[in-house]
C-alpha positions in Angstrom: 24.9 -22.1 22.3 25.3 -19.0 24.3 28.6 -19.6 24.6 30.0 -20.0 21.4 27.3 -17.9 18.8 29.7 -14.7 17.6 26.5 -12.1 17.7 25.8 -8.4 19.5 22.4 -7.4 19.9 21.2 -3.7 19.9 17.4 -2.9 21.0 15.0 0.3 21.2 14.3 -1.3 24.8 16.1 -3.6 27.1 15.0 -7.2 26.1 15.6 -10.3 27.4 18.1 -12.0 25.0 19.2 -15.1 27.6 22.3 -13.8 28.5 24.0 -12.6 24.7 25.5 -9.3 24.5 22.7 -6.8 24.3 22.8 -2.7 23.5 19.9 -0.7 24.7 20.4 2.3 22.3 17.7 4.6 22.9 17.7 6.5 19.5 18.1 3.3 17.8 16.0 4.4 15.0 18.9 7.0 13.9 21.7 6.4 11.4 24.0 7.8 13.0 23.7 6.1 16.2 23.3 2.7 14.4 26.4 3.0 12.6 28.2 4.0 16.3 27.3 0.9 17.5 28.0 -1.3 14.4 31.3 -0.2 14.3 32.4 0.2 18.0 31.7 -4.0 18.1 33.7 -6.7 16.7 31.3 -10.0 16.6 30.7 -11.6 13.3 26.9 -11.4 13.7 24.5 -9.0 14.8 20.5 -8.7 15.4 18.8 -5.7 15.8 15.6 -4.9 17.8 13.2 -2.1 16.9 10.5 -3.7 19.0 9.1 -1.3 22.0 7.0 -4.1 23.4 8.8 -6.4 26.5 10.8 -9.2 23.6 12.0 -12.5 25.2 14.5 -13.9 22.8 14.7 -17.8 21.8 19.0 -18.2 21.5 18.6 -21.2 19.8 17.0 -19.6 17.5 19.4 -16.7 17.2 21.9 -19.4 16.2 19.6 -20.9 13.7 19.0 -17.3 12.4 22.6 -17.4 11.6 23.1 -20.5 10.4 20.8 -19.2 7.2 22.4 -16.4 6.8 25.4 -18.1 5.8 23.4 -21.5 4.6 20.7 -19.5 2.4 23.5 -16.9 1.4 20.9 -13.7 2.5 22.4 -11.1 3.2 19.1 -10.7 6.4 17.1 -13.4 8.4 13.5 -12.8 9.8 12.0 -14.9 11.9 8.0 -16.0 13.6 7.6 -15.2 16.4 5.2 -15.8 19.5 2.5 -13.2 20.0 1.6 -13.1 24.2 -1.9 -11.4 24.4 -4.9 -10.7 26.5 -6.4 -14.6 26.8 -3.6 -16.8 25.7 -1.0 -16.6 22.5 -0.6 -17.4 19.2 2.2 -17.4 16.9 2.5 -14.9 14.0 3.6 -16.1 10.7 5.5 -13.6 8.7 5.2 -13.1 4.9 8.0 -14.6 2.2 9.9 -11.4 1.6 9.6 -10.6 -2.4 12.2 -10.2 -4.8 12.0 -6.3 -3.8 10.7 -5.2 -0.4 9.8 -1.3 -0.7 6.9 -1.2 2.3 8.1 0.2 5.3 5.6 -1.3 7.3 6.7 -4.8 6.2 7.2 -6.9 9.6 9.7 -8.7 10.0 9.5 -9.5 13.8 11.4 -8.3 16.9 14.4 -9.5 15.4 16.7 -8.8 12.3 20.0 -10.9 11.6 22.3 -9.8 9.7 26.4 -9.6 9.1 28.3 -7.0 11.1 30.2 -5.6 7.9 26.6 -5.9 5.8 25.0 -3.7 8.3 27.6 -0.7 8.0 27.6 -1.1 4.3 23.3 -0.9 3.7 23.9 1.6 6.8 26.7 4.5 5.3 24.8 6.2 2.7 22.2 7.2 4.8 22.1 11.0 5.2 22.9 12.3 8.5 19.6 13.5 8.8 18.1 9.7 9.0 17.1 10.1 12.5 13.9 8.5 12.4 14.3 5.7 9.8 17.5 3.6 10.0 15.8 0.3 10.1 14.2 0.8 7.1 17.2 2.2 5.6 18.9 -0.9 6.2 16.0 -3.3 5.3 16.7 -1.5 1.5 20.3 -1.2 1.7 20.9 -5.0 2.7 19.0 -6.1 0.0 21.1 -4.2 -2.8 23.9 -6.8 -0.8 22.2 -10.4 -0.9 18.3 -11.0 -0.2 16.2 -11.4 2.8 15.8 -15.1 4.1 12.3 -15.7 6.5 12.5 -18.5 8.6 9.5 -19.9 10.0 11.3 -20.6 13.3 10.1 -18.6 16.4 12.6 -16.2 17.6 10.5 -15.1 20.6 7.8 -13.8 22.7 6.3 -10.5 21.9 3.7 -8.8 24.0 1.2 -7.6 22.1 0.3 -4.0 22.8 -1.5 -2.6 19.6 -5.4 -3.8 19.4 -6.6 -1.5 17.0 -8.5 -2.7 14.5 -6.7 -3.3 10.8 -9.4 -0.3 9.2 -8.3 1.7 11.7 -4.3 1.1 11.6 -4.0 0.9 7.4 -4.1 4.9 8.7 -0.9 6.1 10.1 1.4 6.6 7.4 -1.3 9.2 6.3 -1.8 11.0 9.6 -0.6 14.2 9.2 1.8 13.7 12.9 4.2 11.3 10.7 4.8 14.2 7.6 8.1 14.5 8.5 8.7 10.5 8.9 7.9 10.3 5.5 9.6 12.5 3.7 12.7 11.1 5.5 12.2 7.8 4.2 11.0 8.7 0.2 14.5 10.1 0.6 15.9 7.4 1.2 13.6 5.0 -1.0 14.5 7.5 -3.7 18.2 6.9 -3.5 17.6 3.1 -3.3 15.4 3.0 -6.5 18.3 5.1 -8.2 21.0 2.9 -7.3 19.3 -0.6 -8.3 18.0 1.2 -11.8 13.9 1.3 -10.8 13.0 4.9 -10.9 10.2 5.8 -12.9 10.3 7.8 -16.2 11.4 11.7 -15.5 8.3 13.9 -15.2 9.1 15.9 -18.5 9.1 12.3 -20.7 6.7 10.8 -19.3 3.9 10.1 -22.0 0.1 11.3 -23.0 -2.6 9.1 -23.5 -3.3 10.0 -27.1 -7.8 9.1 -27.6 -8.5 7.4 -30.4 -12.0 6.0 -29.8 -15.2 7.8 -30.4 -17.2 7.5 -27.0 -20.8 8.9 -26.6 -20.7 11.4 -23.6 -17.3 12.7 -21.5 -17.6 10.5 -18.5 -19.3 7.4 -16.7 -19.2 6.9 -12.5 -18.2 3.3 -11.7 -20.1 1.3 -9.4 -19.3 -2.4 -8.5 -21.3 -4.2 -5.8 -21.9 -7.1 -4.4 -24.2 -7.1 -1.7 -24.6 -3.5 -0.4 -28.3 -3.0 0.0 -27.6 -0.6 2.6 -25.3 1.9 0.7 -25.4 1.0 -2.8 -28.6 3.5 -3.3 -27.2 6.5 -1.5 -23.6 5.9 -3.3 -26.4 6.0 -7.0 -28.0 9.5 -5.7 -25.2 10.9 -4.7 -23.5 10.1 -8.8 -26.6 11.3 -10.3 -27.2 14.1 -8.3 -24.1 15.6 -9.9 -24.0 19.1 -11.7 -21.7 18.8 -14.7 -21.4 20.8 -18.2 -20.9 17.6 -20.0 -23.5 14.4 -20.4 -22.3 10.9 -17.8 -24.5 8.2 -16.6 -23.8 5.5 -13.7 -22.8 2.2 -14.8 -22.9 -0.1 -11.9 -21.8 -3.4 -12.1 -24.0 -5.7 -10.1 -21.8 -9.5 -9.4 -24.6 -11.4 -8.7 -25.9 -10.3 -5.1 -28.5 -11.9 -3.5 -29.4 -9.2 -0.5 -32.0 -7.4 -2.2 -29.4 -5.2 -4.2 -30.3 -6.6 -7.9 -34.1 -5.6 -7.5 -32.9 -1.9 -6.0 -30.7 -1.2 -8.8 -32.9 -2.7 -11.8 -35.4 -0.4 -9.8 -33.5 2.8 -10.0 -32.7 2.1 -13.8 -36.1 2.1 -14.3 -37.0 5.5 -13.4 -33.3 7.3 -14.7 -32.4 6.4 -17.7 -28.6 7.4 -17.1 -28.3 4.4 -14.2 -26.9 1.5 -16.5 -27.2 -1.6 -14.5 -24.5 -4.4 -16.2 -24.9 -7.9 -14.4 -21.9 -9.7 -16.0 -22.6 -13.2 -17.8 -19.3 -14.5 -15.6 -19.2 -15.5 -12.1 -15.8 -15.5 -11.6 -15.4 -11.4 -11.1 -13.7 -9.8 -8.6 -13.8 -6.3 -8.1 -11.2 -5.4 -11.2 -13.2 -7.8 -13.2 -16.4 -5.3 -12.9 -14.3 -2.6 -13.7 -12.9 -4.3 -17.2 -16.9 -5.0 -17.6 -18.0 -1.5 -17.0 -14.9 0.4 -19.4 -15.3 -2.8 -21.9 -19.0 -1.6 -22.5 -20.2 0.9 -24.9 -21.7 2.8 -22.6 -18.9 3.7 -21.0 -17.2 7.4 -21.1 -14.4 8.8 -21.8 -13.5 9.4 -18.8 -14.2 6.5 -16.0 -14.9 8.2 -12.5 -15.2 5.4 -9.2 -17.2 5.5 -6.3 -17.7 2.7 -3.5 -20.5 0.8 -3.3 -20.6 2.6 0.4 -19.3 5.6 -0.2 -20.7 9.2 -1.5 -19.3 12.3 -3.7 -18.1 15.1 -1.2 -20.4 17.7 -3.1 -22.6 18.1 -6.2 -19.2 19.2 -8.2 -16.5 16.1 -7.5 -17.7 14.8 -10.9 -17.4 17.9 -12.7 -13.7 18.9 -11.2 -12.3 14.8 -11.6 -12.6 15.1 -14.9 -11.9 19.1 -15.5 -8.0 17.9 -14.3 -8.9 15.8 -17.6 -8.4 19.1 -20.1 -5.0 20.2 -18.3 -2.8 17.6 -19.8 -3.6 13.5 -21.5 -3.5 12.0 -18.2 -3.6 8.1 -17.9 -4.7 8.8 -14.3 -6.0 11.4 -12.3 -7.0 11.1 -8.3 -8.5 13.3 -6.0 -8.3 13.0 -2.2 -10.7 12.0 0.6 -12.2 12.9 3.8 -13.3 9.8 6.4 -16.4 9.6 8.1 -18.4 7.5 9.9 -22.0 6.0 8.6 -23.8 9.5 10.0 -21.0 11.7 7.5 -19.3 12.6 11.2 -15.6 13.0 10.5 -13.4 10.3 11.8 -9.8 10.6 13.0 -7.0 11.6 10.8 -9.8 13.1 8.5 -8.9 14.3 5.2 -6.3 12.0 3.3 -4.6 14.0 0.6 -2.1 12.1 -0.1 0.7 15.5 0.0 3.1 13.1 -0.5 2.9 12.6 -4.0 4.2 15.2 -5.9 4.7 15.2 -10.2 8.3 14.9 -9.5 8.6 12.0 -7.4 5.4 10.8 -6.5 6.0 8.0 -8.9 8.6 6.6 -8.0 7.2 6.9 -3.7 4.2 5.3 -4.8 6.3 2.2 -4.9 6.5 2.6 -0.6 3.0 3.2 0.3 0.0 1.5 0.0 -2.2 4.0 -1.8 -2.7 7.3 -3.9 -6.4 8.5 -2.8 -9.7 8.5 -4.1 -12.0 8.4 -6.1 -9.7 7.7 -9.0 -10.4 8.5 -12.8 -8.9 6.8 -15.6 -9.0 7.2 -19.3 -10.8 5.2 -20.3 -9.1 4.1 -23.4 -5.4 3.7 -21.6 -7.6 1.4 -19.2 -8.9 -0.6 -22.1 -5.2 -1.1 -22.7 -4.3 -1.9 -19.1 -6.8 -3.9 -17.6 -7.5 -4.4 -13.8 -5.9 -7.6 -12.5 -9.1 -9.4 -11.7 -9.1 -9.9 -7.6 -10.7 -7.7 -5.2 -8.5 -6.2 -3.3 -5.5 -3.9 -4.6 -6.7 -4.0 -8.4 -6.9 0.1 -8.3 -3.4 0.2 -6.8 -2.0 -2.0 -9.5 -3.7 -0.3 -12.1 -2.3 3.1 -10.6 1.2 1.6 -10.2 1.0 0.8 -14.0 -0.1 4.8 -14.8 2.9 6.0 -13.3 5.5 4.1 -14.2 5.4 6.1 -17.4 2.6 8.2 -18.4 1.5 11.0 -16.8 -0.7 11.0 -13.9 -2.4 14.0 -12.3 -3.9 15.0 -8.4 -7.1 16.7 -7.0 -6.2 18.0 -4.0 -9.7 19.5 -2.7 -12.1 16.6 -0.8 -14.5 15.2 -3.1 -15.0 12.2 -1.9 -16.7 10.8 1.5 -15.2 7.5 2.3 -17.5 6.0 5.1 -16.1 3.4 7.7 -18.5 0.9 8.9 -18.5 -2.8 10.0 -19.6 -3.7 6.3 -16.0 -2.5 4.5 -14.2 -5.1 3.2 -11.1 -3.8 4.2 -12.4 -3.3 8.6 -11.6 -5.6 11.5 -9.8 -8.4 9.4 -8.5 -11.3 10.6 -4.5 -11.3 10.7 -4.2 -14.0 7.6 -6.9 -12.2 5.8 -4.5 -9.1 6.5 -1.2 -11.0 5.6 -2.7 -11.9 2.5 -4.2 -8.4 1.7 -0.6 -7.5 2.2 1.2 -10.1 0.5 -0.9 -9.3 -2.9 0.9 -5.4 -2.9 4.1 -6.8 -1.8 3.7 -8.7 -5.1 2.3 -6.3 -7.1 5.2 -3.0 -5.6 8.3 -6.2 -6.2 6.8 -7.1 -10.0 6.5 -2.9 -10.8 10.2 -2.5 -9.7 11.1 -5.3 -12.1 9.1 -3.8 -15.0 10.7 -0.7 -14.0 14.0 -2.0 -13.9 13.7 -3.8 -17.3 12.3 -0.5 -18.9 15.1 1.4 -17.6 17.9 -1.5 -18.8 16.7 -0.6 -22.8 17.2 3.1 -22.4 
């Protein structure tokens, strides 16, 4: 196989490619450097590795990937791999690619295989200043040429070098030190959306939300909860302590807790009439379903404002700041900024998460590249009743944000109004590889479906 396989490999570091021709490119994340290498070679196929840790390839598997390129009529093939870690090894099973893959953190494994001509075509539109995002630009460009194919045959062995908790890794993309990388990727991604006809409605043409319903109060703080007896009391008290110029209540949807949460909330509701304690009759609700129960209630105010059961508002003016934003324009959605803290409210890195990558001009497109938009989220209740959240317990709010940003007005509050408490009980902390993969796969599907919806919307113009 090695003597007849018509492939050359470029890598960020010296890798063990089992005798295949390999070039180490110091600035492999530069589109210019990658194009120089691609244009200077003659092999029909190329493999590209961005891994910065030890990688030993399996030549037979690379040959199979090349075969899949032709047999599956794909433009890019990627494969699972074996992770060598302290204490043993395990197979890293990657996700199948959706029709549209827009997340720049999508794991394509340690080696991508494609046709040389396709790689050149995919990277040629890159701007000259693309110095950190060549692989991201490559995967987007190859999607404009053909499909992405995942083979479960392991392509090699990789040594694990990032042992951080899943709850820590998820904030890498909002770390301020990565701001220039994020801006570069936003430009590349926006150009990709334009090329496939998937841009959102232009800011000046976005829909206002026209309210027709009558509400008994201006706002409701929505707290879905299940088995958070240690934290939900703090959350409810944080909501009740808000100083506002309008009437509000706190709707807590108690999803059949069995740890004492129900008794605690019943006592709080008896002590303060502003606390509305809802125990749904349905037994199948996720967090999204609990939100739908809250906004469907006659007790819900004109604006429904998020507070998770283990978090707090940053001050007693947070609710006022969020609702005040709705007075500026008829928004479907307003999103605030938050700060990461531990259970003792001490700051955690990277600190303030204000999602400055969101802009009025392009945030509605950039949201399809990243994993979130910030917190807390506040919805026009009438809009959310028309566009309910999916009944799931992860990504339900992201789905609503994507739907809103497709064509509606969205507002941002960049002041910190929310404290996100990180602790052992967080639903996204310490996830297994399988659980993290399931979360990622769900949001990837949301993004792909939203891109298809925007293509269809634009085709009707």
